[in-house]
C-alpha positions in Angstrom: 0.4 0.0 -0.1 1.6 3.4 -1.1 2.1 5.4 2.7 3.0 9.3 3.2 5.7 9.4 5.0 4.5 10.7 8.5 6.2 13.8 8.8 3.4 14.9 5.9 1.1 15.1 9.0 0.6 18.2 10.5 -1.2 19.5 13.2 -4.1 22.4 13.6 -5.9 23.9 15.9 -9.7 23.7 14.5 -12.1 21.9 16.8 -9.7 23.4 19.5 -11.4 27.2 19.7 -13.3 26.8 23.0 -9.7 25.7 24.8 -6.6 27.7 25.2 -3.9 27.0 22.4 -1.1 27.4 25.2 -3.3 24.1 26.4 -3.5 23.0 22.2 -0.3 23.5 21.4 0.8 20.8 24.4 -1.9 18.6 22.5 -0.6 19.1 19.3 3.2 18.5 20.2 1.3 15.2 22.2 0.5 13.7 18.6 3.5 13.3 18.2 3.4 15.9 14.9 6.0 19.4 15.1 4.3 21.6 12.4 0.5 23.7 12.8 -2.0 24.9 10.4 -2.5 28.1 12.5 -6.4 28.8 12.0 -6.7 32.0 13.0 -10.1 32.2 15.3 -11.0 33.9 18.0 -8.6 33.3 22.0 -6.6 32.1 19.3 -5.0 34.4 17.0 -7.8 36.3 14.9 -7.6 39.2 12.3 -9.4 42.1 14.7 -7.6 41.0 17.9 -3.7 40.2 16.4 -1.2 42.6 17.9 1.7 42.5 18.2 1.9 41.3 20.8 -0.3 39.0 20.7 2.0 37.6 17.5 5.0 37.1 20.1 2.6 35.1 22.4 1.2 33.0 20.4 5.3 32.7 18.8 6.6 32.1 21.7 3.8 28.9 23.0 5.0 27.1 19.5 8.1 27.6 19.9 7.5 26.3 23.7 6.3 23.1 22.4 8.7 22.4 19.4 5.8 23.5 16.7 6.2 25.8 13.8 3.7 28.0 11.9 3.6 25.4 8.5 0.2 28.2 7.5 -1.3 31.1 9.1 -5.4 30.0 7.8 -7.1 33.3 8.9 -11.0 32.5 9.0 -12.5 34.9 6.5 -15.7 32.5 5.3 -18.1 32.5 9.1 -17.1 36.5 10.4 -16.7 39.3 8.4 -14.1 39.3 6.0 -14.7 39.3 2.0 -12.1 40.0 -0.2 -14.2 39.9 -3.5 -17.8 41.7 -1.9 -19.0 43.8 -3.7 -19.7 46.6 -0.7 -16.2 48.3 -1.8 -15.6 49.8 1.6 -15.3 46.5 3.1 -13.3 45.2 0.5 -10.9 47.6 1.0 -10.6 46.8 4.8 -10.7 42.8 4.3 -7.7 43.4 1.7 -5.8 45.6 4.1 -6.6 42.6 6.7 -4.8 39.8 4.6 -2.0 42.0 4.2 -1.9 42.1 8.0 -2.0 38.0 8.1 0.8 37.7 5.4 2.9 40.3 8.0 1.7 38.1 10.8 3.6 35.0 9.0 6.6 36.6 8.4 6.6 37.5 12.0 6.0 33.5 12.5 8.6 32.2 11.1 4.9 30.6 8.4 5.8 29.2 4.8 1.9 30.5 3.9 -1.0 32.6 3.9 -3.7 31.1 3.6 -6.0 32.3 1.1 -10.1 31.5 0.0 -11.8 33.6 -3.2 -14.2 35.6 -1.0 -17.6 35.7 -2.6 -19.8 38.0 -4.6 -23.8 39.2 -4.3 -25.5 36.2 -5.1 -27.5 39.2 -7.2 -24.5 39.9 -9.8 -23.1 37.7 -12.1 -20.3 35.4 -11.5 -17.6 37.3 -13.1 -17.9 40.3 -11.6 -17.4 38.9 -8.0 -14.3 36.7 -10.2 -12.9 39.8 -11.6 -12.3 41.4 -7.7 -11.6 38.3 -6.4 -8.4 38.2 -9.1 -7.5 42.0 -7.7 -7.7 41.4 -4.4 -5.6 38.1 -4.6 -3.0 39.6 -7.1 -3.1 42.7 -4.0 -2.2 40.0 -1.6 0.3 38.0 -3.0 2.4 40.7 -3.9 2.4 41.8 -0.2 3.3 38.4 1.5 6.0 37.8 -1.8 7.8 41.1 -0.2 7.3 39.2 3.4 9.7 36.3 1.7 5.8 34.1 1.9 4.3 32.4 -0.3 0.0 31.8 -0.5 -2.0 28.9 -0.6 -5.2 28.8 -2.3 -8.8 26.7 -2.2 -11.7 26.5 -3.3 -15.2 26.0 -2.1 -18.2 24.3 -2.1 -21.1 26.3 -3.7 -22.6 27.6 0.0 -19.0 29.2 0.6 -19.2 31.2 -2.4 -19.6 32.0 -5.8 -15.9 32.7 -7.6 -14.4 29.4 -7.3 -16.2 25.9 -6.3 -13.6 23.2 -8.3 -10.4 22.5 -9.5 -10.8 23.4 -13.5 -12.0 27.1 -12.1 -8.7 27.1 -9.3 -6.7 26.4 -12.3 -8.9 29.3 -14.3 -7.7 31.4 -11.4 -4.2 30.8 -11.0 -3.8 31.3 -14.7 -5.5 34.5 -14.9 -3.4 35.9 -11.3 -0.3 34.7 -12.9 1.3 35.2 -9.2 4.3 32.8 -8.2 3.8 32.2 -5.2 0.9 31.1 -5.1 0.2 27.3 -4.8 -2.7 25.2 -4.2 -5.4 23.4 -1.3 -6.9 19.9 -1.6 -9.8 20.0 0.7 -11.6 16.3 0.2 -14.8 18.0 0.6 -14.7 20.3 -1.5 -13.1 17.7 -4.2 -16.1 15.8 -3.8 -18.4 17.6 -4.8 -17.0 19.6 -7.0 -16.9 15.6 -8.7 -13.4 15.7 -9.2 -10.8 13.4 -7.9 -7.2 13.2 -7.2 -5.5 12.3 -9.8 -7.1 15.8 -11.7 -5.7 18.0 -8.5 -2.2 16.3 -9.3 -2.4 16.9 -12.7 -3.3 20.0 -13.6 -1.0 21.2 -10.6 1.3 18.9 -10.4 4.2 20.5 -7.4 2.0 23.4 -6.5 -0.8 21.4 -5.4 1.4 22.0 -1.5 -1.5 21.6 0.9 -4.7 18.5 1.8 -7.1 18.9 4.2 -8.6 15.1 5.3 -12.1 15.6 5.8 -14.9 13.2 5.1 -17.6 13.6 4.6 -21.5 12.1 2.4 -19.9 14.4 0.9 -20.4 17.7 2.7 -20.2 17.7 6.5 -16.4 18.3 7.4 -16.8 15.1 9.5 -14.1 12.8 11.5 -12.7 9.9 9.8 -15.6 7.1 9.5 -18.2 9.6 10.6 -19.2 9.9 6.7 -18.1 7.9 3.7 -15.5 9.5 1.8 -13.0 6.5 0.6 -9.5 8.8 2.9 -7.6 5.7 2.8 -7.9 6.1 -0.8 -7.6 9.5 -1.2 -4.4 9.3 1.1 -2.8 6.2 -1.4 -3.4 7.6 -4.5 -1.9 11.1 -2.5 1.4 8.9 -2.2 1.3 6.7 -5.5 1.7 10.4 -7.6 4.2 11.9 -5.6 2.5 14.0 -3.4 5.0 16.1 -1.0 3.2 18.6 0.3 1.6 18.3 3.6 -1.3 17.1 5.6 -4.0 17.7 8.3 -7.1 17.2 9.4 -10.3 20.1 9.2 -12.7 17.9 11.5 -15.5 20.6 12.1 -18.9 19.1 11.7 -22.3 20.6 13.2 -19.7 21.8 16.3 -19.7 18.9 18.1 -16.3 17.7 17.9 -15.6 21.0 19.4 -16.5 19.9 23.0 -13.9 17.3 22.8 -11.6 17.9 20.1 -9.4 15.3 21.5 -11.7 12.2 20.6 -12.1 13.9 16.8 -8.4 14.3 16.5 -7.4 10.8 17.8 -10.4 9.0 16.0 -8.8 10.8 12.4 -5.2 10.0 14.0 -6.4 6.3 14.0 -7.5 5.9 11.1 -4.7 7.3 8.7 -2.0 5.6 10.2 -1.6 2.6 8.1 -1.3 5.1 5.5 2.1 6.9 6.7 5.6 5.9 7.2 7.3 6.7 10.2 11.0 5.8 8.8 10.8 8.1 6.1 13.1 11.3 6.7 12.5 14.9 5.5 14.1 15.3 1.7 
């Protein structure tokens, strides 16, 4: 059975939003992981309260637990940040927040800033929102480049955005942007709901596929491995067989109940992925 290297598996604070960040960092360390996708959620590091002092505190907590930041993922779906908004003032403020997010990445030593395309009004054409998204993403990527930071871009499900919903749309967006510091995210639920495949992502993006969020669903749901019906084991084997060299983590949101016992949720995912990991492989 093809396997990914254990070091490709990284932690994340998804489902841990109701726990203090120092406790979360200890738990991720004790899982055996050394890198983290840092979700920018309130009580940890959200963009509305991310002073330099708070960023420094988060950085020290991570360092004290032997963790480094692979990517910083500001919340950008569930609260009013929208880089493709038809409201010009909200859009400008959102772009400014993401410029700040790129600065935070540099402060934390993160390799990537995680981006999504925003969304337009449902009462306008998709092309109008598309144009605003391209312009905003280009501005953010340029600012990130000045900080020595790369970006990740993820397509979202239709109820989350009306801009980019599938791998073909993501390919078109990348081509139009022409930014050499933007790589790609594969979210297993977004992939499944769009009818895309692991092989399709690898064919379209190659080495620019740098990050995978592995979650179960039916096909939607962002569930713990085994709580849905997606063939996650097959996805991981396909990634390994096709030479995927990026990172992989879990994003269990569900209906919010996983946040009541996130250790249980994550332990279920970790136990399920264990047969698909080679612990003897060393980083390149």
